[in-house]
C-alpha positions as CSV (number, residue, x, y, z in Angstrom):
1,X,127.6,166.7,99.8
2,X,127.8,164.2,102.6
3,X,125.6,163.1,105.5
4,X,126.5,161.5,108.8
5,X,124.7,158.3,109.8
6,X,124.9,157.2,113.4
7,X,124.7,153.4,113.8
8,X,124.2,150.9,116.6
9,X,125.6,147.6,115.4
10,X,124.5,144.1,116.5
11,X,126.9,141.3,115.3
12,X,126.5,137.6,115.0
13,X,122.7,137.8,114.3
14,X,120.6,135.4,112.3
15,X,119.9,137.9,109.5
16,X,121.3,141.0,108.0
17,X,119.0,144.0,108.3
18,X,118.9,147.8,108.7
19,X,116.3,149.4,111.0
20,X,116.0,153.2,110.5
21,X,115.4,155.5,113.4
22,X,111.7,156.1,114.4
23,X,110.0,158.9,112.6
24,X,109.7,162.0,114.8
25,X,107.9,165.3,114.2
26,X,111.0,167.1,115.5
27,X,114.2,165.6,114.3
28,X,117.0,165.0,116.9
29,X,120.6,166.0,116.3
30,X,121.6,162.3,116.2
31,X,119.2,159.7,114.8
32,X,120.5,156.2,115.3
33,X,120.1,153.4,112.8
34,X,120.3,149.8,114.1
35,X,122.2,147.5,111.8
36,X,122.3,143.7,112.4
37,X,124.8,141.6,110.6
38,X,125.7,137.9,110.6
39,X,129.4,138.7,110.6
40,X,131.5,138.7,113.7
41,X,133.7,141.6,114.7
42,X,136.9,139.9,113.5
43,X,139.5,141.7,111.3
44,X,137.0,144.4,110.3
45,X,134.5,142.0,108.7
46,X,131.6,143.3,110.6
47,X,132.4,146.9,109.7
48,X,132.6,146.0,106.0
49,X,129.3,144.1,106.2
50,X,127.6,147.1,107.9
51,X,129.0,149.5,105.2
52,X,127.6,147.2,102.5
53,X,124.2,146.9,104.2
54,X,124.0,150.7,104.5
55,X,125.0,151.2,100.9
56,X,122.2,148.7,99.9
57,X,119.7,150.4,102.2
58,X,120.4,153.9,100.7
59,X,120.8,152.5,97.1
60,X,124.3,153.7,96.7
61,X,127.6,152.2,95.6
62,X,129.7,150.8,98.5
63,X,132.4,153.4,97.6
64,X,130.0,156.2,98.8
65,X,129.8,154.8,102.4
66,X,132.8,155.4,104.7
67,X,133.3,154.6,108.4
68,X,134.6,157.7,110.1
69,X,134.3,156.8,113.8
70,X,133.9,153.8,116.0
71,X,135.9,151.1,114.2
72,X,136.1,149.0,117.4
73,X,132.8,150.1,119.0
74,X,129.2,149.0,118.7
75,X,128.3,152.7,118.1
76,X,129.7,153.9,114.8
77,X,129.5,157.0,112.6
78,X,129.4,156.5,108.8
79,X,129.6,159.2,106.1
80,X,127.3,158.9,103.2
81,X,128.4,160.8,100.1
82,X,125.5,161.9,97.9
């Protein structure tokens, strides 16, 4: 089973962190996480850093987090395999 995670990425920040979407009584189709990383978007380093941060946040191995859309965009879609 897999789940899509929608992510807004901020690169070059002072600290690495994952901010989950706000809790809502009625879930939306797309709930966006905000992920901040110290890495710059050079040669895929920021994408790898975001994937590692998401894996840590969801307590999963890095191999279960895969970028499926938005490799060169600030808005990305990751697939989490559970």
